[in-house]
TORBAPA-607883 format. One record per residue (C-alpha): residue number from 1; x, y, z. Coordinates in steps of 0.001 Angstrom, whole numbers, m for minus. Each point is the difference from the previous one (the first is absolute). Example, Ala and Ser with C-alpha at 12.3 -4.5 7.8 and 13.67 -1.06 7.14 Angstrom:
// residues 2
torlo_x_y_z
1_12300_m4500_7800
2_1370_3440_m660
// end
This chain:
// residues 438
torlo_x_y_z
1_114761_90695_190482
2_m3536_383_m1270
3_m1904_3061_1191
4_m3013_2112_m955
5_1707_1290_m3178
6_m277_m3501_m1493
7_m3739_m421_575
8_m1806_m1182_m3118
9_m3093_2128_629
10_1797_3370_m98
11_m1677_2425_m2422
12_2045_2765_m1578
13_m1519_3240_m1253
14_2405_m5_m2974
15_m2236_m1647_m2590
16_2772_m1685_m2011
17_1277_m1702_3167
18_m3252_m1976_158
19_675_m1650_m3368
20_577_m3720_779
21_2748_m90_m2640
22_2004_2931_1327
23_3520_m635_1247
24_m419_2707_2597
25_m3027_m474_2267
26_61_1649_3405
27_1454_m3207_1484
28_3211_514_m2036
29_1218_3631_348
30_3331_m285_m1877
31_2565_2801_24
32_1503_1895_m2927
33_1821_3229_m838
34_m1487_2248_m2674
35_m42_3483_m1478
36_m2725_1829_m1884
37_2249_1085_m2847
38_3409_m793_m1418
39_2521_1686_2270
40_m2667_811_2579
41_203_m519_3733
42_202_m3664_950
43_m1857_m1297_3035
44_m1355_m3175_1490
45_m3419_m1395_m763
46_m2249_m2990_621
47_m1886_m1853_m2714
48_m3779_m298_379
49_m2027_m1231_m2975
50_1162_2040_m2977
51_1020_2946_2191
52_3052_1023_2022
53_m512_1347_3504
54_2378_2978_255
55_1751_m305_3366
56_1390_3532_m211
57_m3579_1336_m149
58_m921_m2214_2958
59_2963_1330_1944
60_m669_3666_m845
61_m3654_m387_1025
62_931_m1629_3315
63_m2327_m2936_m628
64_1947_m2409_2195
65_1112_52_3619
66_2752_m1479_2140
67_2200_m2670_m1541
68_m2089_m15_m3184
69_692_3714_m478
70_3726_m533_517
71_m25_m2859_m2531
72_m2022_1993_m2555
73_2505_2862_210
74_2863_m2402_m766
75_m1930_m1828_m2750
76_m809_3268_m1780
77_3685_457_m865
78_1717_m389_m3386
79_1077_m3541_917
80_m1399_m2485_2504
81_3315_m1060_1576
82_m366_1875_3294
83_m3654_m942_284
84_762_m3695_m548
85_2616_58_2766
86_m2579_1022_2609
87_m1137_m2564_2553
88_m2942_m2271_m742
89_m2223_1962_2393
90_246_3140_m2128
91_m545_m1919_m3250
92_m3067_m1804_1343
93_m1414_3201_1471
94_100_1708_m3395
95_m1608_m2984_m1716
96_m2795_m22_2580
97_m636_3751_m357
98_m9_m157_m3812
99_m2423_m2918_132
100_m2312_1968_2300
101_220_3076_m2238
102_m868_m1969_m3141
103_m2862_m1910_1628
104_m1542_3051_1663
105_m2644_2291_m1426
106_2267_1371_m2730
107_m469_3570_1229
108_1764_253_3345
109_2567_m1843_2108
110_421_558_3720
111_m2154_3106_m300
112_2045_1545_m2800
113_m1331_583_m3493
114_1745_m2022_m2695
115_1927_2203_m2472
116_m1343_m64_m3585
117_3440_m933_m1401
118_470_m2984_2301
119_m134_m2502_m2879
120_1841_55_m3318
121_m1035_m2229_m2955
122_2753_m2535_m733
123_m349_749_m3699
124_1027_3607_613
125_3120_m452_2144
126_3575_m1081_m645
127_1393_m2807_2141
128_3598_m123_1201
129_2179_m2529_1783
130_m1486_51_3497
131_3309_m349_1833
132_3638_880_m383
133_1371_m3508_m599
134_3526_m107_1368
135_613_m3714_m530
136_m1667_m2801_m1933
137_360_m3741_615
138_m1598_m2659_m2176
139_m525_m3475_1420
140_m530_m3400_m1647
141_m2685_m1234_2366
142_m2081_m2291_m2254
143_1209_m3593_116
144_m2014_m701_m3161
145_1750_2793_m1892
146_3422_m1006_1326
147_m558_m3650_m944
148_m1318_820_m3479
149_2828_2382_m856
150_2592_m2294_1526
151_m1216_m2942_m2061
152_508_1992_m3222
153_3641_747_758
154_910_m2871_2341
155_m2336_m2900_m839
156_1945_m2401_2210
157_72_2377_2975
158_m2828_2543_m344
159_m270_1154_3622
160_3267_817_1706
161_396_m1396_3547
162_m15_3413_1713
163_m3438_973_m1352
164_m2045_m1603_2786
165_2188_1515_2695
166_623_3552_m1283
167_m2441_2577_m1430
168_2082_679_m3125
169_151_3609_m1182
170_2105_2589_m1781
171_374_3759_235
172_m1678_1870_m2842
173_273_3560_m1238
174_m2324_2548_1610
175_828_2721_m2550
176_m1824_m1863_m2797
177_m3241_m568_1954
178_m2966_1947_m1343
179_m3747_m59_m445
180_m1699_m1189_m3189
181_1864_1198_m3060
182_1667_m984_m3272
183_2733_m2561_615
184_2910_119_m2424
185_1277_m3393_m1117
186_3494_m334_1484
187_3218_m556_m1880
188_2505_m2473_1355
189_2365_m2875_m566
190_m1472_m3339_m1023
191_1584_m3231_m1160
192_m1680_m2612_m2149
193_777_m3618_1023
194_1841_m685_m3255
195_1813_3349_m178
196_3711_358_715
197_m389_3481_1484
198_m2780_2190_1409
199_m1572_2880_m1918
200_m1453_3321_1124
201_m3469_1218_m971
202_m3695_158_970
203_m1378_m2779_2185
204_m2060_m2507_m1983
205_m1458_m1696_3051
206_m1678_2878_1817
207_m2288_m1048_2845
208_m2271_1174_2812
209_50_m1274_3580
210_m3205_m36_2033
211_946_956_3557
212_m1346_1436_3220
213_2137_2633_1687
214_m67_1220_3581
215_1285_3207_1543
216_1911_263_3248
217_m1700_2334_2442
218_2227_167_3068
219_3633_m995_m523
220_2672_m1432_2299
221_3379_1361_1169
222_3051_m1260_m1833
223_1450_m3014_1773
224_m3323_m1032_1559
225_m2206_m2642_m1568
226_m3805_m62_m124
227_m1330_m3068_1888
228_m2367_m2148_m2020
229_m2782_534_2554
230_194_3773_m582
231_700_16_m3733
232_m3608_458_m1158
233_m223_3206_2061
234_2719_1523_m2194
235_m2077_m406_m3174
236_m2187_2997_m825
237_m1771_m1323_m3078
238_48_m1691_m3389
239_101_964_m3667
240_69_m1623_m3429
241_3440_m474_m1547
242_1024_m878_m3551
243_3724_m734_65
244_738_m6_m3736
245_2632_m2515_m1070
246_2176_m634_m3057
247_296_m3771_88
248_2714_m355_m2669
249_2205_2577_1718
250_m718_m1676_3328
251_999_m3457_m1255
252_3444_1269_m1045
253_807_2242_2972
254_m1587_m1592_3071
255_2922_m2241_969
256_1815_373_2323
257_m1648_2954_1791
258_m3626_m55_m1144
259_m2244_2635_m1672
260_1504_3267_m1217
261_m733_1821_m3282
262_m2790_m2416_m894
263_m2161_1510_2746
264_1252_3393_1155
265_m1258_2034_m2963
266_m3673_270_1075
267_m2424_m1022_2742
268_m3619_1168_m158
269_m2304_535_2988
270_m3654_749_523
271_m551_3454_1546
272_m1920_m1533_2917
273_1153_m1373_3349
274_m2489_m2397_1581
275_633_91_3739
276_671_m3072_2095
277_m3076_897_2040
278_m2215_m10_m3099
279_1224_m3520_m814
280_m752_m1387_3470
281_m3144_m1881_m1157
282_2064_m1828_m2616
283_2786_m1348_2179
284_372_m3790_m173
285_2427_m2672_1202
286_3462_m42_m1510
287_700_m2264_m2984
288_m81_m3627_1079
289_3365_m1535_m729
290_237_m3414_m1595
291_604_m2980_2230
292_3716_m426_444
293_826_3673_m491
294_2103_1543_2766
295_m1726_2326_2408
296_1075_3662_220
297_3055_714_2129
298_m647_1651_3357
299_427_3590_m1250
300_m2662_m715_m2645
301_m2537_m1888_2097
302_m2895_1517_1915
303_m3148_m1960_784
304_m2299_2970_m590
305_1650_696_m3354
306_m511_m3625_m1001
307_m3660_185_1044
308_m870_3304_m1677
309_3015_1405_m1851
310_m1236_m775_m3508
311_m2204_2218_m2183
312_m2805_m1049_m2326
313_647_2462_m2824
314_m961_m790_m3597
315_2380_1397_m2604
316_m646_104_m3731
317_1811_1191_m3112
318_m1708_1109_m3201
319_1527_843_m3361
320_m1136_2517_m2606
321_1894_m316_m3279
322_58_2697_m2718
323_m2229_m2180_m2189
324_m2509_m419_2832
325_101_3750_688
326_m605_858_m3667
327_m2941_m2428_m107
328_m1588_1500_3112
329_408_m3258_1921
330_229_m214_3755
331_3197_m1245_1657
332_193_m3759_516
333_1200_m1684_3180
334_3138_m2125_m310
335_888_m654_3682
336_m2087_m508_3135
337_1737_m925_3227
338_m367_458_3740
339_2434_1252_2593
340_m988_m2854_2332
341_2298_m2249_m2068
342_3164_1755_1226
343_2421_m2268_1846
344_1171_2797_2300
345_m2190_2478_1890
346_585_3742_m143
347_986_m51_3681
348_2636_m2633_m719
349_1386_2113_m2834
350_241_3072_2242
351_1507_m1960_2905
352_2598_m1671_m2193
353_865_3243_m1806
354_896_1610_3324
355_1427_m3107_1694
356_3593_1052_m729
357_m583_3487_1392
358_m1023_1607_m3291
359_m1931_3169_764
360_m3317_293_m1813
361_m1453_3507_m326
362_m3455_1454_m450
363_m921_m145_m3672
364_2267_m2919_m879
365_m1731_m2223_m2544
366_173_m3768_265
367_m1595_m2155_m2700
368_m976_m3636_55
369_1474_m1115_m3296
370_m2194_m1573_m2654
371_m3248_m1354_1446
372_m624_m3417_m1562
373_m2163_m2961_895
374_m141_m3658_m946
375_m2006_382_m3250
376_1128_1471_m3355
377_m2565_2823_227
378_1331_1047_3431
379_3558_523_m1207
380_867_3648_409
381_2323_675_m2943
382_356_m940_m3664
383_3194_m1917_664
384_m2138_m2512_1870
385_m3257_420_m1936
386_1707_m823_m3320
387_2677_m2206_1540
388_2845_2159_m1315
389_m1794_525_m3304
390_m696_m3662_m766
391_m3794_285_465
392_m1178_3425_m1281
393_m3189_1541_1369
394_m2782_292_m2580
395_m2003_3248_82
396_m3563_607_m1295
397_1369_1955_m2990
398_1898_m3039_m1246
399_3261_1489_1254
400_2386_m1976_2159
401_2450_1129_2634
402_3158_m1669_1214
403_1212_3234_1532
404_m1151_3621_m157
405_100_1980_m3238
406_209_3754_m516
407_m3360_1666_587
408_m1271_m2689_2395
409_m1602_1443_3124
410_102_m2041_3211
411_m2725_684_2562
412_323_m1449_3480
413_m2845_m102_2509
414_m481_m1356_3498
415_m3052_m639_2149
416_m1164_m1785_3147
417_m3411_m1591_379
418_m1570_m2606_2229
419_m3367_m704_1644
420_m613_2247_2978
421_2257_2821_m1186
422_m330_2862_m2465
423_2093_m358_m3149
424_2941_2405_m146
425_2440_641_m2847
426_3470_1348_m676
427_m713_2174_m3038
428_2102_m557_m3117
429_3659_m136_m904
430_535_714_m3719
431_2940_144_m2354
432_376_62_m3791
433_3078_m1387_m1739
434_1732_2346_m2431
435_2969_m666_m2258
436_3562_22_1279
437_2188_3093_m189
438_2179_130_m3099
// end
C-alpha cells in the first residue's frame, strides 16, 4: 500500500538522488550486495542516486530501532535471503527508517551523528548476486510472445490449448545465473531442415530475452500450496533478467520435454532488487483477456489480483555492436515493451508453481519469460523482432542483425513512470557476446 515513503515531494540530501533522470530516487530504495574490493567483505546496501547506502555501517552505528534495526542487521549480511524471508512489517519498517534518514538533515538521525563512510560511490564498489539462488523457474507469460513463436513453428496451431489455463514454465539452471559479464556463445546440436543428420558446433542463432524476474521472500512448506490471495505477499521484489537463448539448438531439442541446453548456459541479472513496496504506485489491473477466453481456474483467481495484480513497468533493450563501439556511437534501442502486457500475473505464477505442493524458498528466482507486446517494436527478443531472421534489423552503422554476433553488447533497462508518481528505475543488465569455446 502507498505510504509516506512514496510521497512525490520528498527531498533527499544525496544530491544525485535529486536528478530527475536517476533510477534511484529516495522513493525507490532498491537492495543490492556489494564489496569495496575484489575478495572483500560482502554486505547489503541500498541504492540512492549514484551512491550505495552501506547497511553494515548503519547497523554498527545503531541508526535504526526496533523492527527496522532487526531488518538492517539481517540485510547487512553477505546475501539477502534471510532478510527477504522476514515478515512484511520488518521490511516496511526498514524502508520507512531509511527514507527518514535520507530525507533528514544529512547530519544526524534519531539524535545520532551519521558516520562519514555511510555512503559508497557506485563507481567504486563491486556488485555481487544479491541472493543465494537455490532454484530458478522461467515462465512463458506473454500471450503475444507465445503466439508469435508458435506461429513460426506451428502456423496452423500457434497457441496450444493449455496456454490460457496454465501459466507455462520450465525449471532453469541456477548455477549459470550471474550479473553482467561476457557471455560465451554456446555449442550444441543443430539440424538444418534439409540435412539428414544434426551437427555439433557454435549456435548461429544466438538471442536475448527481455524479462522481468521476481524473488521469493517467504517460502512455503513442502506439500502446502500458496493460495492466490496470499501469493503477492511471498514476493520480495523484482529484477531485470536476460535469459540468453540459442534458437537453433532450441528448435532441434525442445520436443518432447522443452528447453534444455539452448537456455541453461547463461542467465544475466541486474544487481538490483526493486522491492514490491517500491512498485506500489505502479500497480495496475491484470491483463484484460480477449472476449471468449476462459477465465482463470479457482486456484488462479482472486478479485484483488485481477483489480491490481499487474505492473506498469517499461522494459527496453539496446545493442552496442563492435563497429558502433569503435565509432564512439551510443547504443541503439531495438526493443521496448511493458510488463502490463503479460497474460498471467506474478501472483498467479507463484500460486500455480506451488499448487501441487512444491516448496518455494527464500531467494528462489522466478522470471516472466520474454516480455512482448502487440507491435513489432515491443517484441522482446530477436527471434520475434526479425521473425526468425526473415526481417533483419537495420542499425545506424548500416549493419543488420538477424541474431547476435560476437562482440555485440546487450543492455537491458527498466523503469516506471506515470503522472503523480516519481520515476523509478531498475538499473542495467548487461552482457557481451564472445566466441564459442573451441
